[in-house]
C-alpha positions in Angstrom: -4.9 10.5 11.8 -1.7 11.6 10.5 1.2 9.4 9.6 4.2 9.1 11.8 7.8 9.1 10.6 10.0 6.7 12.8 13.5 7.4 13.8 14.8 4.8 11.2 13.1 6.8 8.4 10.1 4.2 8.1 6.5 5.5 8.1 3.8 4.2 10.4 0.5 3.7 8.6 -2.9 5.1 9.8 -5.1 2.8 12.1 -8.5 0.6 11.2 -9.9 -0.8 14.3 -6.8 -0.2 16.2 -4.5 -1.8 13.6 -2.2 0.1 11.3 -3.1 -0.5 7.7 -0.6 0.4 4.6 -1.5 -0.1 1.1 1.9 -0.5 -0.7 2.1 -0.4 -4.8 5.0 -1.0 -6.8 5.1 1.0 -9.8 7.1 1.3 -13.1 5.7 3.7 -15.6 2.0 3.7 -14.6 1.3 7.5 -14.9 -1.9 6.8 -17.0 -3.7 5.0 -14.3 -1.9 5.6 -11.1 -4.0 8.5 -9.8 -7.1 6.4 -10.2 -5.5 3.3 -8.5 -4.6 5.7 -5.5 -8.1 7.2 -5.3 -9.8 3.9 -5.5 -7.9 2.6 -2.6 -8.5 5.9 -0.7 -12.2 5.3 -1.0 -12.0 1.6 0.1 -9.6 2.2 2.9 -10.1 5.6 4.1 -8.1 5.0 7.2 -5.1 3.6 5.6 -2.2 5.4 4.1 -1.4 4.7 0.3 2.4 4.2 -0.4 3.5 4.2 -4.2 7.1 2.6 -4.5 8.3 4.0 -7.9 11.0 2.1 -9.7 12.5 4.8 -11.7 9.7 5.5 -14.0 10.2 7.9 -16.8 6.6 8.9 -17.4 5.8 11.0 -14.5 4.4 8.1 -12.3 5.6 9.6 -9.0 4.3 13.1 -9.8 0.6 11.7 -10.6 0.8 9.6 -7.4 1.6 12.4 -5.3 -1.0 14.7 -7.0 -3.4 12.0 -6.0 -2.4 11.8 -2.4 -0.2 9.0 -2.0 3.3 9.0 -0.3 5.8 8.2 -3.0 8.8 6.4 -2.5 11.8 6.2 -4.9 13.6 2.9 -5.4 16.6 3.3 -7.8 17.4 -0.3 -7.9 15.4 -1.9 -11.0 13.4 -5.0 -10.5 10.1 -5.9 -8.6 11.9 -7.9 -5.9 14.0 -4.9 -5.0 10.9 -2.8 -4.7 9.0 -5.4 -2.6 12.0 -5.7 -0.1 11.9 -1.9 0.3 8.1 -1.7 0.7 8.2 -4.1 3.7 11.4 -2.4 5.1 10.2 1.4 4.8 6.6 1.0 5.8 5.6 0.0 9.5 2.2 -1.6 9.6 0.1 -4.5 11.2 -1.9 -5.1 7.8 -0.5 -4.8 4.6 -2.5 -4.7 1.3 -0.3 -4.9 -1.8 -1.6 -4.2 -5.3 0.1 -3.2 -8.8 0.0 0.2 -10.0 -1.7 -0.8 -13.3 -5.2 -0.9 -11.9 -5.4 -4.7 -12.1 -7.2 -5.1 -8.8 -10.5 -4.2 -7.7 -9.8 -1.8 -4.6 -13.5 -1.7 -3.5 -12.9 -5.1 -2.1 -9.8 -4.5 0.0 -11.8 -3.0 2.9 -13.8 -5.9 3.2 -10.6 -8.3 2.9 -8.8 -6.3 5.8 -11.8 -6.5 8.0 -12.0 -10.2 7.6 -8.4 -10.7 8.2 -8.5 -8.5 11.4 -11.5 -10.2 12.6 -10.6 -13.8 12.0 -6.6 -13.9 12.7 -5.5 -11.1 15.0 -1.8 -11.0 15.1 -1.3 -13.1 12.2 -0.2 -12.1 8.6 -1.4 -13.5 5.4 -4.4 -12.8 2.9 -6.3 -16.1 3.5 -8.8 -16.7 6.4 -8.2 -20.0 8.2 -10.1 -23.2 6.7 -11.3 -26.1 8.6 -9.4 -29.5 8.9 
């Protein structure tokens, strides 16, 4: 399913079990690994759209991410807080998966986490399933 550009310029994520899932990744000078990060999330969440938010990298991060198939957004204002605000402002989704662009996280587990979140808490955000008590 293709992405849809909204009138306000935001991008709608692709669907997983009727839910729009977006992977949002802030990056600063991650050209060496960002392509691997994008591809690993594509394998783990084939119905999600992968968004790289480049924070003025000088090493070709944006180009490597685009070559790997990500939607690349440029954030001129430095700082991860500025990037995170833009990510949630620019991308429309029901479920967000946020990871770093330095290959810190195991993308292979993200599909399982999204499935658990959708199954256990429809309509609620957050990454933790409810506990008893």
